[in-house]
C-alpha positions as CSV (number, residue, x, y, z in Angstrom):
1,X,-33.5,-12.9,-22.1
2,X,-31.3,-9.6,-22.7
3,X,-27.5,-10.3,-21.6
4,X,-25.1,-7.9,-19.8
5,X,-22.0,-7.0,-22.0
6,X,-18.5,-6.2,-20.1
7,X,-15.2,-5.7,-21.5
8,X,-12.5,-5.8,-19.0
9,X,-8.8,-5.0,-19.4
10,X,-5.7,-6.7,-16.9
11,X,-8.2,-9.6,-16.1
12,X,-5.4,-11.9,-15.7
13,X,-4.6,-11.8,-12.3
14,X,-5.0,-9.4,-9.0
15,X,-7.9,-7.5,-9.0
16,X,-9.1,-7.7,-12.6
17,X,-9.0,-11.6,-12.2
18,X,-11.3,-11.2,-9.4
19,X,-13.6,-8.9,-11.2
20,X,-13.8,-11.3,-14.2
21,X,-14.6,-14.1,-11.8
22,X,-17.0,-12.3,-9.9
23,X,-18.9,-11.1,-13.3
24,X,-18.9,-14.5,-14.7
25,X,-22.6,-15.0,-14.1
26,X,-25.4,-16.6,-16.2
27,X,-26.8,-13.7,-18.7
28,X,-23.1,-12.2,-18.6
29,X,-21.2,-11.9,-21.5
30,X,-17.5,-11.1,-21.0
31,X,-14.5,-10.0,-22.8
32,X,-11.1,-9.7,-21.2
33,X,-8.2,-8.1,-22.9
34,X,-5.1,-9.0,-21.5
35,X,-1.2,-9.6,-22.0
36,X,-2.0,-13.5,-21.4
37,X,-5.2,-15.5,-21.2
38,X,-6.3,-17.1,-17.5
39,X,-6.9,-21.1,-17.2
40,X,-9.4,-20.0,-14.4
41,X,-11.5,-18.4,-16.4
42,X,-11.9,-20.6,-19.1
43,X,-12.7,-23.2,-16.3
44,X,-15.4,-20.7,-14.7
45,X,-16.9,-20.5,-18.0
46,X,-17.5,-23.5,-19.2
47,X,-19.2,-24.4,-15.9
48,X,-21.5,-21.3,-15.8
49,X,-24.6,-21.6,-17.8
50,X,-25.4,-19.0,-19.8
51,X,-22.4,-17.5,-19.5
52,X,-19.8,-16.3,-22.5
53,X,-16.1,-15.5,-22.0
54,X,-13.8,-14.3,-24.8
55,X,-10.0,-13.5,-24.1
56,X,-7.7,-11.2,-26.3
57,X,-4.0,-12.0,-25.5
58,X,-2.6,-8.4,-26.3
59,X,-0.3,-5.8,-25.7
60,X,-2.0,-2.6,-24.0
61,X,0.7,-0.6,-24.6
62,X,-0.3,-0.7,-28.2
63,X,-3.6,0.7,-28.2
64,X,-4.5,2.0,-31.0
65,X,-4.5,-1.8,-32.8
66,X,-6.3,-2.8,-29.6
67,X,-9.1,-0.6,-29.5
68,X,-9.9,-0.5,-33.3
69,X,-10.5,-4.3,-33.0
70,X,-12.7,-3.4,-30.4
71,X,-14.8,-1.1,-31.7
72,X,-15.1,-3.7,-35.0
73,X,-15.9,-6.3,-32.4
74,X,-18.6,-4.2,-30.8
75,X,-19.9,-2.7,-34.4
76,X,-20.6,-6.3,-35.2
77,X,-22.9,-7.2,-32.1
78,X,-26.6,-6.5,-31.9
79,X,-26.6,-4.3,-29.3
80,X,-30.6,-4.4,-29.0
81,X,-29.6,-7.9,-27.3
82,X,-27.8,-6.5,-24.3
83,X,-29.4,-5.0,-21.2
84,X,-26.2,-3.2,-20.1
85,X,-22.7,-2.5,-21.6
86,X,-20.2,-2.0,-19.6
87,X,-16.3,-0.7,-20.3
88,X,-13.6,-1.4,-17.1
89,X,-10.3,-0.1,-17.7
90,X,-8.6,-1.8,-15.1
91,X,-4.9,-2.6,-16.8
92,X,-2.1,-0.5,-15.1
93,X,1.7,-0.4,-15.8
94,X,3.9,0.7,-12.6
95,X,7.2,2.4,-13.9
96,X,10.2,2.0,-12.2
97,X,10.0,3.7,-8.8
98,X,12.5,7.0,-9.0
99,X,12.6,10.5,-9.1
100,X,11.9,12.3,-12.6
101,X,15.2,13.6,-13.2
102,X,16.6,9.5,-12.8
103,X,13.5,8.1,-15.1
104,X,14.1,6.5,-18.3
105,X,12.4,7.8,-21.0
106,X,11.2,4.6,-23.0
107,X,9.8,3.6,-19.1
108,X,8.0,7.0,-18.9
109,X,6.1,6.4,-22.7
110,X,5.0,2.8,-21.8
111,X,3.6,3.6,-18.6
112,X,1.9,7.0,-20.0
113,X,0.4,4.5,-22.8
114,X,-0.9,1.8,-20.8
115,X,-2.3,4.1,-17.9
116,X,-3.4,6.5,-19.8
117,X,-3.3,6.7,-23.6
118,X,-4.8,3.3,-24.1
119,X,-7.6,3.9,-21.8
120,X,-8.6,6.9,-23.5
121,X,-8.4,5.2,-26.8
122,X,-10.9,2.1,-25.6
123,X,-13.3,4.6,-24.0
124,X,-13.7,6.6,-27.6
125,X,-13.8,2.9,-29.4
126,X,-16.7,1.9,-27.0
127,X,-18.6,4.9,-26.4
128,X,-18.4,5.3,-30.6
129,X,-19.5,2.0,-31.5
130,X,-22.4,1.5,-29.1
131,X,-23.5,5.3,-29.3
132,X,-26.6,3.9,-30.8
133,X,-27.3,1.0,-28.5
134,X,-30.7,1.4,-26.3
135,X,-29.3,-0.2,-23.6
136,X,-27.6,1.2,-20.5
137,X,-23.6,1.8,-20.8
138,X,-21.3,2.7,-18.3
139,X,-17.6,3.2,-18.6
140,X,-15.7,2.4,-15.1
141,X,-11.8,3.4,-15.1
142,X,-10.0,2.3,-12.2
143,X,-8.0,5.1,-10.8
144,X,-5.6,5.4,-7.6
145,X,-5.1,7.6,-4.7
146,X,-1.8,8.3,-5.9
147,X,-3.5,10.3,-8.6
148,X,-5.1,12.5,-5.8
149,X,-2.1,13.3,-3.6
150,X,1.3,14.4,-4.6
151,X,4.3,11.8,-3.6
152,X,7.8,11.8,-4.6
153,X,9.0,9.1,-7.0
154,X,5.7,8.6,-8.3
155,X,5.3,11.3,-10.7
156,X,4.8,9.2,-13.6
157,X,2.2,6.8,-12.3
158,X,0.5,9.5,-10.6
159,X,0.3,12.1,-13.5
160,X,-1.3,9.1,-15.6
161,X,-3.9,8.3,-12.8
162,X,-4.6,12.2,-12.5
163,X,-5.3,12.2,-16.1
164,X,-7.7,9.2,-15.9
165,X,-9.4,11.3,-13.5
166,X,-9.6,14.2,-15.6
167,X,-10.6,12.8,-18.8
168,X,-13.7,10.8,-17.2
169,X,-14.8,14.3,-15.7
170,X,-14.6,15.5,-19.4
171,X,-16.4,12.7,-21.2
172,X,-18.7,12.6,-18.4
173,X,-20.3,16.4,-19.4
174,X,-20.1,15.1,-23.1
175,X,-22.2,12.0,-22.5
176,X,-24.5,14.1,-19.8
177,X,-25.6,16.1,-23.0
178,X,-25.9,13.2,-25.3
179,X,-29.6,10.8,-25.5
180,X,-29.0,7.6,-23.1
181,X,-25.2,8.9,-22.6
182,X,-23.1,6.6,-20.5
183,X,-22.3,7.1,-17.0
184,X,-18.7,7.4,-16.2
185,X,-16.8,7.0,-13.2
186,X,-13.1,7.1,-12.3
187,X,-12.5,5.2,-9.2
188,X,-10.1,4.6,-6.5
189,X,-10.4,1.0,-5.4
190,X,-8.6,1.1,-2.0
191,X,-5.4,-0.4,-0.8
192,X,-5.0,-3.7,-2.3
193,X,-2.6,-6.3,-1.9
194,X,-1.0,-7.0,-5.1
195,X,2.2,-7.0,-7.2
196,X,1.9,-3.4,-7.4
197,X,2.4,-3.2,-3.5
198,X,5.0,-5.8,-3.4
199,X,6.8,-3.6,-5.9
200,X,6.6,-0.4,-3.8
201,X,7.4,-2.2,-1.0
202,X,10.5,-4.1,-2.1
203,X,11.7,-0.5,-3.5
204,X,15.0,0.7,-1.8
205,X,13.5,3.4,1.0
206,X,16.5,6.1,-0.6
207,X,14.5,6.2,-3.9
208,X,11.3,6.2,-2.4
209,X,10.6,8.3,0.6
210,X,6.8,6.7,1.2
211,X,8.2,3.5,1.6
212,X,7.1,3.2,5.2
213,X,3.7,3.9,4.8
214,X,3.5,1.2,2.2
215,X,5.7,-1.5,4.3
216,X,3.2,-0.4,7.5
217,X,-0.1,-0.8,5.3
218,X,1.1,-4.8,4.9
219,X,2.3,-5.2,8.4
220,X,-0.9,-3.5,10.1
221,X,-3.6,-5.9,8.0
222,X,-4.4,-2.8,5.9
223,X,-4.3,-4.1,2.4
224,X,-7.5,-5.6,0.7
225,X,-7.3,-9.2,-0.8
226,X,-7.8,-8.9,-4.6
227,X,-11.4,-10.7,-4.2
228,X,-12.3,-8.2,-1.5
229,X,-11.3,-5.6,-3.5
230,X,-13.3,-6.8,-6.7
231,X,-16.3,-7.2,-4.9
232,X,-16.3,-3.7,-3.5
233,X,-15.6,-2.0,-7.1
234,X,-18.3,-4.1,-8.8
235,X,-20.9,-3.7,-5.5
236,X,-19.5,0.3,-6.4
237,X,-20.6,0.2,-10.4
238,X,-23.9,-1.5,-9.2
239,X,-25.1,1.7,-7.3
240,X,-27.9,3.3,-8.4
241,X,-25.9,6.5,-8.3
242,X,-22.9,5.4,-10.4
243,X,-21.4,8.1,-12.7
244,X,-23.2,11.2,-10.5
245,X,-19.5,11.6,-9.5
246,X,-17.3,11.1,-12.2
247,X,-14.2,10.9,-9.8
248,X,-15.1,8.9,-6.7
249,X,-13.9,6.5,-4.1
250,X,-15.2,2.8,-3.2
251,X,-15.4,4.2,0.3
252,X,-17.9,7.0,-0.8
253,X,-21.0,6.5,1.0
254,X,-23.9,5.7,-1.1
């Protein structure tokens, strides 16, 4: 029986870990690329029949060598053995929250590499290596509402996510013109109780005008658990209309 292949970045914690654990099902092959491996994933894979796991502990700020490794790995596989192949660009880096005037140039470069440059490189490697595969192919980019609305002291992160949205639109047009082209979506996953939210709440309000909004999310119980958010994202990925809108939100009606 053919397997389902998933490549997932940022799988060692938070929503990424939630997606990885839920994706480790019989008939699935999962490759996780994160700064660190995760023992819980290894344990889950060992007790799940007909599930395969690989973990690559790599720095996603160095996207070119990671993408080259991914391309070679995919090219060594027999694409006819897979019912589907999916790349999920989930990893993200949150730079120091400040006005652009006060931003550190190295911090800007790091954030743009992890949040935009590396996802583009990985997408290019994935699409190139699987171009002749007969299976269904999908690219899911985890975006953010921050990329769709302006927010002071968030210019770096927001610009990267806006760039993710727009490159997804462009590549979706390219793939639509290809035989068996991949389906792509840049998806806002909702408001999730992760370390990123904690970082936003712990920022000095003088440096982050929207501080009170993020505090209220926590106080009002508006935050999804990483596990619940992961399920909503994977449910969206499984929708029959996935890719019909290259920029989406988990709250979009089916």
